[in-house]
Structures are given as C-alpha cells and as structure tokens.
C-alpha positions, 0 to 999 in steps of 0.5 A: 247687593250687587251694583249692576241688580241695585242699579236695574233695580233703580228703574235706570235700565236692563241689568243686561244693559247697566253691565255694558255701561259699567264696562265702559266705565259709565259707574262709579261708588263712592267717587271710584269708578267701578270697571267689573259687574258684580261689584258688592255695595251696600245699598245703605251707605254707598253712593252710587253714581251713573253717568254723573247722576246719583242712582237713587233706589226706586218707589214706584215700580211700574208694569204693564202691557202693551197690543203693538200696532205694526208700523212702530219700532220698539225703541225709546227714540229713533234718529229718523223721526219714525213711531215708537212704541214710547209715542203709545204709552207718553202719559206714564213715567218716563222712566219706564222701557219695553222688556225685549223687542217686537220688531217693525211689523210685528204686532202684540204683546209688548211689556214695559217695565222701570224694574230692570230685574224683572226685565233681566228676569224675563230676558235672560235665554237660561229662564226660557220662558215661552212666547207664543205667536200667531202667523200667517204665512204663504201657502200651506205648510205640508205635515213634515214641513211642521214637523220640521219646525218642531225639531229646529230649522237652519236660520242665519243666527244658528238652529232654533230649538224645537217649536211648538207648531199647529195648524190653526186655519187655512184661508177660503182661497188656500193660499195662506195659513195660520198657525199657532208657534211657541218658541223660547229663544230670543233670536233676531226676527226668529219666527219670521226666519223660522217660516222663510227657511221652511218657504212659507215666509210669514204675511202677517206676525202676532205676538199673543202670549209670554209665559202665563201672561195672555194680550185677551182682547186688549184693542190695537194700540192701548196697554194696561197695567199687570196686576201683582198676581200676573206679575208673580206668575212672570217671575215664578217662571 
C-alpha cells in the first residue's frame, strides 16, 4: 500500500494533507524519514510514524453530515476564538474532521469523517462530484445572466466550468431571487464569486446536496451519521 493512503485510512488526516506532511519530513518508515509520496509499504511488517507517533490501522470509521449554521468556521480550531464546526460535534470522536469547507456565512451540508481515503476521493478535482446550493441573490437575474452562469464566468481564481442554474422564486418585493446552483468544482467561495461577477451578490447561501446525498430536513446545527448505503453511493461516484 502507498504510504499516504495508509496514513489517511488510519484517520489522521486527508491524503492531500498527508502528502504535504511527507514532503515536510514529518513521516518515517522503520525509523527512516520518507520524503517522497507514493512510497510503498507492507502494512503487516512496516512501522510507520507520523509526527513522531506510531500510525495504527483505523478500527472504527465514522461518516456523518452536519447542517452547518452561518457564523461557524470550517476548521478544527481557531486562534481568534471564533466558533468552529467542531463545536457542534464535540460529543463524537476527536479524530473526525470536515471534508472540504463551507465559508463562514454559508449554511448547509458539511461532511465529516476520520477516513482520509474517503475524504480524498470526494475532494479530488478529477472526480467532479456535484454540489448543489440554494442561493438568494440581490435583484432578479435576466435569462441572459443565467445563461452566462451556465456557460461559465470569469472570477478571480479563473473561469468557472459550466454550472446548472435554475430560478426557484422571486421575493414578494421583487428585490431578491432564489436560485438552485449545481457545480462540480471547488474554487474558493465559488458560488458567491459567480454571482458577484454577474452583478447579483449573494444574500444567503446554503448547500443542500453533495453527489447523491441530500441534506433533507436535518435541523440547523444538528448532525447525523451516514448509512452504509449512503457512504457506498458517494464512493461509487
């Protein structure tokens, strides 16, 4: 098995994060520092250490979804003392961590796991797993604007891939519109940047689906464990 996959499946961190730590010299095999990701190991006989601690195979894998509220940052800890998503899952294993990110003011579906290989497979750009959001934006976008979003727009991090965009409703006063947006990329603050680029800034944003997994009626701030069927469906994507 490759070194970074073994460490990731032990629940320490995602495979991407493990690769960075390998390059930084934080990993050893049988007492020898390994600086190259992809190093092959024998999980039966080799002793792997990550930042000075022996890596043990993960016994219990955890997969859950949280309905993240606005005002919570997606990180394990915050030096400024702000609320984090970890505060909402404190009663579970301290080995879990969020899969990807939702920005401070974005609500909705956020996954957690202690299975780094699961996280890697969901996050890798080549897998193009779709994520669906409900975005309330200022004003009422014209059909031509919605078509722009469907084709891709220029944002600071580059031109977005085509998105699925449909109008859901217009507010009674006509000052705001709710739209359903589905993307498969992970550019920073992408949905917000997309609507800003076409002159309709986001007022409220909520992620409601990742791949086949829907948020449903999970209360804000609550979480639930995924079923084995849900995990298998996500991995099949």
